[in-house]
N, C-alpha and C positions, 0 to 999 in steps of 0.2 A: 504494500500500500504506500502510495506517495504521500509524504508529509508536506503540509502546506503551512507556511507562515506568511504574514502580510505586514506591510507597513501601512499604518492607518492614521487617521486624525480623530480627535475627539474635542468637544468643547467643554470648557470649564467656566461655569457661571460665576461671575462676581459683579455686584451692582456697580462698582466704580469702573470696571473695564470688562464688559460682558464676555467677550469671546477671545480665547487664547487657543491657538492651534499648535500642537506639538507633533513632531514626527516620532512615531513609536514603532517598535517591533512587537507585533501581536502574536502571541503563542496560545494555541488552543490546547488546554490541558487534557481534554478527553481523547486526543489523538496522539499525544506525546507521552513518553515515559519520563521518569524523574531525571535520568541522565541526559536525555535529549533537551529537556527544559533547561538544565544547567548549561549545556554546551551552547545552545542557541542564545540564551540570555547573556552569556559571557561574550559571545561574538557580537551581539547587538551593542553591548556596553563598549566594546573595543572600537565600534564605529561611531560612538557618541550618541547613540539612540537610547531613549527610555524603553523599558520593557513592560508590556502589558500582558499579564497572564489571564486569559479568559477561562472562567470556571463555570460549571453548572451545578456543582455540589461542593459541600465543605470537604468531602473526601479528596477532591481534586486539589484542594489547597495544600494537602500534605505532600504534594509532588515537588514543592519548593525545597531545594537543598542548598541554595546559596542566597546571597543578599543582592543579587543582580536584578531581581524583580522589583519594579517601582510601583506598578499599578495593578490592582486586581479588578478585573471586569466581571461582573456577574451577568451572565447571559441568561435571559429569561425564556429563550426559545429552546425547546427540546429538539436536539439535532436529529433524533430518530423520527419523531412525529411532526415536527415543525410547529407544535402547539406552543402558545405563549402562556407562561405562568407568572402573572403580575405579582402575586403574593410572594414568590420566590425571592425577589430583590429586597423586600422588606425583612423577611425572616432571616436571610443570610447576612444582612448588613452588620449586625452586632457580633457575629462570629468571626469576622475578619479582623486581624490585629490592626491597631491604629497606625502602625508604621507604614502602612500602604495607603496610597491614594485609592479611593474606591469609586468606581464608576458603574453605572447601570447600562446594560446593553440590550437591544432588541425589544420590539413591541412597544416602543414609545411613540405615540402619535398625537397625544393631547397635552396642551400647556398645563392643564391641571395635574397631570401625572408628574411633570417636571417639578412643579411647585411642591407637590407632596414629597417627592424624593429629596428635594433640597431640604425640606423640614426634617426628614429622617437623618440627613447628614451626608448624602452623596456629594462627591466632589466634582463629578462630571458625568457626561452621558455620551453614548455612542449610538447615533441615530443614522440610519441609511435608507431603509426600505420606505419609510414614510415620505421621504423627499423624492426618491427615485420613481415612485408611482405617478408623479406629476410630469407634465410636459416641460416644465421649467424648474428643475430641482434646486438650482441656486437661488431662484426667487422664492421658492417655497421655504427653503432653509432660512433665508433672510427674514421673511415675514414671521416664521415661527419664533425665531430668536427675538425679534422685536416684541412679539406678544409676551414672551417669557420675561423679557427685560421690563416691560410695563407692569408686571405682576410682582416682581421682587423688589 
């Protein structure tokens, strides 16, 4: 099976300066073993990239064996069924150590969801499908961000 990693962007909401884009190396814990996560994250750090480890369960968090992971992304999409579990992101938040930046991934399509997750304590969000379903994804993203900005 071919292992896939990706360089992605995410946004980090702050009232004073709403959007910050970072280049990151995204590792999907469900398809990588502990040694692969260690090797890929070390490679990413050597290239000056931040490392995002995407998890779907707390068990996958146990695959971290070094300190090269900067960000934990909780993906709310079941990769087998593609179902979204909104409750997953809230339940898992407290179980992730505070040393990591915590972001919520997948299934975010409403401003109200972002506001709720900000109140829970999430540091950022990875949103793609919501914007890609439109004819002008960049305009959709901009408008969504402005709506969130007006609420925080």
